[in-house]
N, C-alpha and C positions, 0 to 999 in steps of 0.2 A: 724793715730793710735788713738784709743779711749783713753780718759783720764784714764780709769780704767786699761789700759794695761801699762801705764807709771810707771816707778819705783817710789816708795814712798821715797826712800833714794837716794840722789845724791852722787855717789862715787867720784866725782871730781868737782872742780869749773867750769870746762868746761861744764859738763853735766847740772849743775844748770843754767849756762848762756844760754845754748842752749834752755833749758826749758823756760827761761824768754822770749827769742825772739819768740819761738813757741807760747807762750801764747799771745803775742802781735799780731802775725799773725793770730791766731785763735779767737781773742777777748774772751779768756777764763779766766774770772775773778777768778774762783775757782783755776785753775792751777796757776795763778799769785799769789794769796794769799798763796797757799801752799808752794811755793818756797822761800818766804820771811821768815826770822826768826820772830817768833811772840814775839816781844819785844818792849818795850817803847822807846828804843834807836835807832831803825833803822831810816834811813832818806832817803829822795828822793827829788831831785830838778828837775823839768821839765823845759825845755828851756823857759827862760823869766819869770819864776814864782818864788814864794817864796819857801824857804826850808820847807819841810813837815817832821814832826818827829812823830814817834810812828806807830806801825803796823796798828792800826785802821784808822788813818788819811791817811797813805800811801795807804792802800787798797781802801779807799773812792776815792782817787785821780785817781787810776787806774780804778775804776768802772766808773767814769765820762768819762775818755778817751776811755775805751773799749765800752761804750754805743754807740759810733759812729760807731762801727763795726770793723772788722779786719784791721790791719795796714799792708800796703805793705812796708816791711822793709828788708834791706840787711845790713850786717855788713862787714867792711873791715878794714885793717890796724890795726889789733889787736896786742897790746903789753901787756905783763902781768908780774906780780911779784907774786911769790908764796912761802910761808913758810909752815911749817907743819900744821898751823892752820888758816892762813889768805891768801887770794888771792885778788889781785887788778888788774883789766884790764882797759886799755884805748883803745878806738876804735872809729871808725867813723861809725855812723848810716846813711844810705841813705834811706829816706822815699819818696815814691811817694804820692803826695797830689793833690787834685783837688781844684783849686781856680779859681772861675769865669768861670767854664767850661773848664779850661785848666789844663792839668796834668803836674806837674813839679816835679823835684827832689829837695828835701831839705836835707841838710847835718847837722848832729848834732854831736858835739864832746862829747862823753860819757865816763863816768867812772863807773865801777861796782866793788863792794867789796863783798866778800864772806867769811864766817866764817865756820870752820869745827866744827860741833856739834856732840853729840851722835846720832842725827837723820840724819847725813850726812851733806853735804855742804848746806848752806842756804845763800841767799842774805841778806846783811845788809845795802847796800847803792847803790843808782843809782843817777847819776847826769848827766844832759844833758845841753849843751849850743849850741846855733846856731853857725855854722862855720862863721867866719868873712867874710862878703860880699859873703856868700855862697861858698867860695873857700875852697878847701881841699889842705892843704899844709903840707907836711911832713918835719919836721925840725930835723936834726940829731944833737944830743947834744954830744959834745966831752966828753971823759972819764975824770974824775977828779972832782974837787969841783965845785958845781953848784952855791953856794952862798958864 
C-alpha cells in the first residue's frame, strides 16, 4: 500500500503499532517519523544502546537504522494494557539478520507506549532489549502484589 493511502489518524494503538512495524519492514523513515508524537519528551532505547530523548533525536536514530534497508521482523507474544488515553504493549520481536554470511534469528524483548491525542494515537516510547541468551521464555505472573 502506498504511504499516501495510509490513514493520517490512527484510531487505535494497535493501528499505530502496526504502522510502526510496517515502517521497519519497508525502511520508511517518513512513515516512522509521522507515527511518533512530535514532542521533546518521547524516548527510545534500542537494544544495547543508550536512551534517546526527543522527537528529533529519535527520528535520527531510526534514520541510521533504516539506512541499512528494510528489517525482516515478526512480532509475537503481545500483551497490552490500555486506558482511554494511554496504551502500553510488551512483545517479542523476532528479527532475521545476516552475520558473516549466515542468516540467524535474533529475539528482542520490546515495549511500546502510545498516547491518544487530538491527532489520533501516537507512539511516545519504544524500548528494546536482547532476549537473555537469545531464549524466549514466557513467565506467568501470579495475580496479586508484585512488589
